C-alpha positions in Angstrom: 0.0 -0.1 0.0 0.9 3.6 -0.5 1.1 6.2 2.3 -2.2 7.5 1.2 -3.7 4.0 1.1 -2.5 3.2 4.4 -4.0 6.2 5.9 -7.5 5.6 4.2 -7.2 2.0 5.6 -6.8 3.0 9.2 -9.3 6.0 8.8 -11.8 3.5 7.1 -11.4 0.3 8.9 -10.9 1.6 12.5 -12.7 4.0 14.9 -11.2 7.4 15.1 -12.4 9.9 17.3 -11.0 13.0 15.7 -13.5 12.1 12.6 -16.3 10.4 14.4 -16.5 11.4 17.9 -17.8 9.4 21.0 -18.4 6.3 19.1 -14.6 5.9 18.5 -13.9 6.3 22.3 -12.8 3.0 24.1 -12.6 2.9 27.9 -10.1 0.5 28.4 -6.5 0.0 28.2 -6.5 -3.8 27.4 -5.9 -3.3 23.7 -2.9 -0.8 24.2 -1.4 -3.4 26.8 -2.0 -6.2 24.0 -0.3 -4.2 21.2 2.7 -3.3 23.3 3.1 -7.0 24.3 3.2 -7.9 20.6 5.7 -5.1 20.1 7.8 -6.4 23.0 6.8 -3.5 25.3 8.6 -0.4 23.7 7.1 2.0 26.1 9.6 0.4 28.8 12.4 1.3 26.6 12.5 4.9 26.8 11.9 8.0 29.3 9.0 10.3 29.1 7.0 13.1 30.5 3.3 12.6 30.4 1.0 15.3 30.0 -3.0 15.4 30.4 -5.5 18.7 30.6 -8.4 20.2 29.0 -6.6 23.1 27.4 -2.8 23.8 27.2 -1.4 20.2 27.0 -0.5 20.3 23.3 1.2 23.8 23.4 3.0 22.7 26.8 4.2 19.3 25.0 5.7 21.3 22.3 7.3 23.7 24.7 8.9 20.6 26.6 10.1 19.1 23.5 11.8 22.3 22.3 13.5 22.9 25.5 14.9 19.2 25.6 16.1 19.4 21.9 18.0 22.8 22.9 19.5 20.8 25.5 20.8 18.3 23.2 18.6 15.4 24.1 17.0 13.3 21.2 13.4 14.0 21.9 10.4 12.3 20.9 6.9 14.0 20.7 3.5 12.4 20.5 0.5 14.8 20.2 -3.0 14.8 18.8 -5.1 15.7 16.9 -3.1 16.6 13.5 -4.1 19.4 11.5 -2.7 18.5 8.1 -0.6 15.2 8.1 -1.3 12.2 10.3 2.4 12.3 10.8 2.2 15.6 12.8 1.4 13.2 15.7 4.6 11.5 15.9 8.0 13.4 15.9 11.4 13.1 16.8 13.7 16.3 17.1 10.8 18.2 15.5 10.7 16.2 12.3 7.6 14.0 11.6 8.3 10.2 11.1 8.7 9.1 7.5 5.8 7.9 5.3 7.6 4.8 4.8 7.8 4.1 8.7 3.8 4.4 8.8 3.4 2.2 5.8 5.9 -0.6 7.0 4.5 -0.6 10.6 1.0 -1.1 9.1 1.9 -3.6 6.8 4.2 -5.6 9.5 1.6 -5.7 12.3 -1.8 -5.6 10.5 -2.3 -9.5 10.5 -0.9 -9.6 14.2 -3.0 -6.9 15.6 -6.3 -8.2 13.8 -7.1 -10.6 16.8 -6.9 -7.4 19.0 -9.2 -5.2 16.9 -7.5 -1.9 17.8 -8.8 1.6 17.3 -7.2 4.3 15.5 -5.8 6.0 18.5 -4.6 2.7 19.7 -2.8 1.9 16.5 -1.1 5.4 16.7 0.0 5.0 20.3 1.6 1.7 19.4 3.3 3.2 16.3 4.4 6.2 18.2 6.0 3.9 21.2 7.4 1.8 18.9 9.2 4.5 16.9 10.5 6.2 19.9 12.0 2.7 21.2 13.4 1.8 17.6 15.0 5.6 17.4 16.4 5.2 21.1 15.1 8.8 21.9 16.6 10.0 25.3 13.0 11.3 26.3 9.7 11.4 24.9 7.0 14.0 25.7 3.7 12.3 25.4 0.2 14.1 25.5 -2.9 11.9 26.3 -5.8 12.2 23.6 -8.8 12.4 25.8 -9.2 12.3 29.5 -6.0 10.6 31.5 -7.0 7.4 33.4 -8.1 5.4 30.5 -6.4 7.1 27.8 -4.3 4.7 25.4 -1.0 6.6 26.5 -1.6 5.7 30.1 0.7 2.8 30.4 3.8 4.4 30.6 5.8 5.2 33.6 7.1 8.8 33.3 9.7 10.8 35.1 7.2 13.5 35.5 3.4 14.5 34.9 2.0 17.5 34.0 -1.7 18.5 34.1 -2.4 21.7 32.4 -5.8 22.6 33.5 -9.4 21.7 33.8 -12.4 22.5 32.0 -15.8 21.5 30.6 -15.0 19.4 27.5 -15.9 15.9 26.4 -18.4 15.8 29.2 -20.2 12.9 27.5 -17.4 10.8 28.2 -15.5 12.2 30.9 -18.3 13.4 33.3 -20.3 16.4 33.5 -18.9 18.1 36.6 -15.3 19.7 36.9 -14.7 17.2 39.7 -15.2 14.2 37.6 -13.4 15.6 34.9 -10.4 16.3 37.3 -10.7 12.9 38.7 -10.0 11.3 35.1 -7.1 13.8 34.2 -5.6 12.9 37.6 -5.4 9.4 36.5 -2.2 9.9 35.0 -0.7 10.1 38.2 1.7 7.2 39.0 3.2 5.9 42.1 6.0 8.2 43.5 6.3 10.0 40.1 6.2 13.8 40.8 3.3 16.0 39.3 3.0 19.4 38.3 -0.6 21.3 38.1 -0.7 24.0 35.9 -4.0 25.2 37.0 -6.1 23.2 39.4 -9.3 25.1 38.1 -10.7 25.0 41.5 -10.4 21.0 42.0 -7.1 21.0 44.2 -8.5 18.4 46.5 -8.9 16.0 43.7 -5.3 16.2 42.7 -4.0 16.3 46.2 -6.1 13.3 47.1 -4.7 11.2 43.8 -1.1 12.3 44.8 -1.4 11.4 48.2 -2.8 7.9 47.1 0.1 7.2 44.7 2.6 9.1 47.5 3.6 11.1 44.5 5.2 14.7 45.2 2.8 17.5 43.7 3.3 21.1 42.9 0.7 23.6 42.0 1.9 26.2 39.9 -0.6 28.9 40.6 0.7 28.6 44.3 4.1 29.2 43.9 5.3 32.6 44.7 8.1 33.1 42.5 8.3 31.8 38.9 10.5 33.9 36.4 8.8 35.7 33.8 9.5 33.8 30.7 8.6 34.5 27.0 7.7 32.2 24.1 7.3 32.4 20.4 3.8 30.6 20.9 1.7 33.8 20.9 -1.8 33.9 23.0 -2.4 35.0 26.4 -3.3 31.6 27.7 0.4 30.4 27.1 1.4 32.3 30.2 -0.3 29.7 32.3 1.4 27.0 30.1 4.9 28.4 30.6 4.5 28.2 34.4 3.7 24.8 34.4 6.4 23.8 31.8 9.0 25.8 34.0 8.3 24.0 37.0 8.3 20.4 35.3 11.8 21.5 34.0 13.0 22.3 37.3 11.6 18.9 38.6 13.6 17.2 35.4 16.8 19.0 36.4 16.5 17.9 40.2 16.3 14.3 38.6 19.6 14.8 36.7 18.5 16.3 33.3 21.2 18.7 32.2 19.1 21.7 31.0 20.5 25.2 31.8 18.7 28.3 32.1 19.8 29.6 28.6 18.6 26.3 27.0 15.3 26.7 28.8 14.7 30.2 27.5 15.8 29.4 24.0 13.4 26.3 24.0 10.7 28.3 24.9 11.4 31.1 22.3 12.1 28.4 19.4 9.0 26.0 19.8 7.7 27.0 16.3 11.4 26.4 14.9 12.2 23.2 16.7 8.8 21.4 16.7 6.9 23.1 13.9 3.9 23.7 15.8 1.1 25.5 14.1 -2.7 26.5 14.9 -2.0 28.4 18.0 -2.7 31.8 17.8 -1.2 31.7 14.4 -0.9 35.0 12.8 -1.2 34.0 9.0 -0.8 37.8 7.9 0.2 40.8 9.8 -1.5 43.6 7.7 -4.6 43.1 7.3 -4.4 41.0 10.4 -5.4 37.2 9.9 -5.3 35.0 12.9 -6.0 31.3 13.2 -6.5 29.7 16.4 -7.4 26.0 17.6 -9.3 27.1 20.8 -12.6 25.2 20.5 -14.0 25.0 24.2 -15.5 27.6 26.7 -12.2 27.9 28.7 -9.8 28.3 25.7 -12.0 30.5 23.6 -12.9 32.9 26.5 -9.1 33.7 26.7 -8.4 33.9 23.1 -11.5 36.2 22.4 -10.6 38.4 25.3 -7.2 38.9 23.6 -8.7 39.6 20.3 -11.1 42.1 21.6 -8.1 44.2 23.0 -6.5 44.6 19.7 -7.2 47.9 17.7 -9.6 47.0 14.7 -12.5 48.4 12.6 -14.3 45.2 11.9 -14.0 42.0 13.3 -14.8 39.0 10.8 -15.1 35.5 12.1 -14.7 32.5 9.9 -16.0 29.7 12.4 -17.3 26.3 12.4 -18.0 23.9 15.0 -18.0 20.0 15.7 -21.5 18.6 16.5 -20.8 17.0 20.0 -20.1 20.4 21.6 -22.5 22.8 23.4 -22.5 25.0 20.5 -25.0 27.6 22.0 -22.9 28.1 25.2 -19.8 28.5 22.9 -21.1 30.5 20.4 -22.4 33.1 23.1 -18.9 33.8 23.7 -18.5 35.7 20.5 -19.3 39.5 20.2 -22.8 40.2 18.6 -21.2 43.5 16.9 -18.9 41.3 14.4 -19.4 39.9 10.7 -19.6 36.2 10.7 -18.9 33.8 8.0 -20.3 30.3 9.1 -19.1 27.2 7.7 -18.6 23.4 7.9 -15.5 21.5 7.9 -15.1 18.5 5.7 -15.3 15.8 8.4 -18.0 13.7 9.7 -17.8 15.2 13.2 -18.5 18.9 11.8 -21.7 20.5 12.5 -23.8 20.8 9.5 -23.8 24.6 8.5 -27.8 24.4 8.2 -27.9 23.3 11.9 -25.1 25.9 12.7 -27.5 28.5 11.1 -30.8 27.4 13.2 -28.7 27.8 16.4 -26.9 31.1 15.4 -30.2 33.0 14.3 -32.3 31.5 17.4 -29.8 33.4 19.8 -29.3 36.5 17.7 -26.2 36.1 15.4 -26.4 37.0 12.0 -24.1 36.2 9.1 -23.4 34.5 5.8 -23.4 30.7 5.6 -21.0 28.5 3.6 -20.7 24.7 2.8 -16.9 24.7 2.8 -14.3 26.5 5.0 -12.3 27.9 2.0 -15.4 29.7 0.6 -16.3 31.4 3.9 -12.4 32.2 4.2 -12.1 33.4 0.6 -15.4 35.5 1.1 -13.8 37.2 4.4 -10.5 38.2 2.8 -12.4 39.6 -0.2 -14.4 42.0 2.2 -11.5 42.7 4.5 -9.8 46.2 4.9 -6.6 47.0 6.2 -8.0 47.9 9.7 -10.2 44.7 9.8 -9.2 41.5 11.5 -9.9 37.9 10.5 -10.3 35.4 13.1 -10.5 31.8 11.8 -11.4 29.2 14.5 -14.0 27.2 16.4 -12.5 23.8 15.7 -9.2 22.3 14.8 -10.7 21.2 11.5 -11.7 24.6 10.4 -8.1 25.8 11.2 -6.5 22.9 9.5 -8.3 23.5 6.2 -6.8 27.1 5.9 -3.4 26.5 6.8 
């Protein structure tokens, strides 16, 4: 099979949460353990840092990878979802794995995995762990896909755990209270493994109890009196919180014997885009007139992004937005200002909310705009109408952003 045929096989034959939503979610680690047994347990052959959270875990993972790269370590990075290319999920020193690696892995293990019947995400985790072991990385930064306790990545025994924050997202799978969601995220905490919490989001006791149960030292970043003021090339006000958690994670790593200087830490934060090729986080596509693409897609993330957006000088705000259908669209949409111009659209994935349904919701709660069957049609219309003092913001969903990058 070619690379494209291999991906289509994975997407078609196996559940993929990114495309399908809840129906692809498996609440079990049995498959991942079985896959790794076939692979001779690659996850035991490299050191790692494990990251969970509602918002910020991807940015934090890329920051940490960049820092370890600057410190001279061969660094694996596993994140999800991808924006443009599946291989974005698995990187070594910032470079995506080869197409040949993906094709050869599926070809080699297709028959051996059939009796296990893994999901798309389980296939991907197995590929990542096998790649990191094969390439003998010094450390791998591993981001959970969904939740924590039962996430497919949660078979590793990391050096440090980082939990970024807690918010209302994926409630149909993780619980409908912050306490329940925090409990799922806290599930990555391992026995005697130190944990950093960037923002406990009011659920401090949940994390504290789990850490005590696992005899794991715990640090709450928002309770540390002094953390140096550090900058990153990742724009967006929400990165300030992520940087604090990343800084404390690095300090714990240094205590464990990892050699990371202050200068390497600073350079790592300032060179995230260069070192790891991260896209989609307050991504400025054009300076004048200003066009911003941002993957914030839930209440907590969008609240911060929109607050920052409204602080920018502008004549007209033009929003190119679409959503997935398993979100509380009405709550999220009402975060957006009414006095703006809207280009509502539908991304080309099964999970996308149909633009006809979005139209009904928007008009019911008082939002007016134009409606487009595709993201590019909406984006092109917004650019055609944009004046120099206007701002175009593209977002609402990873999938919307991915189609214009």
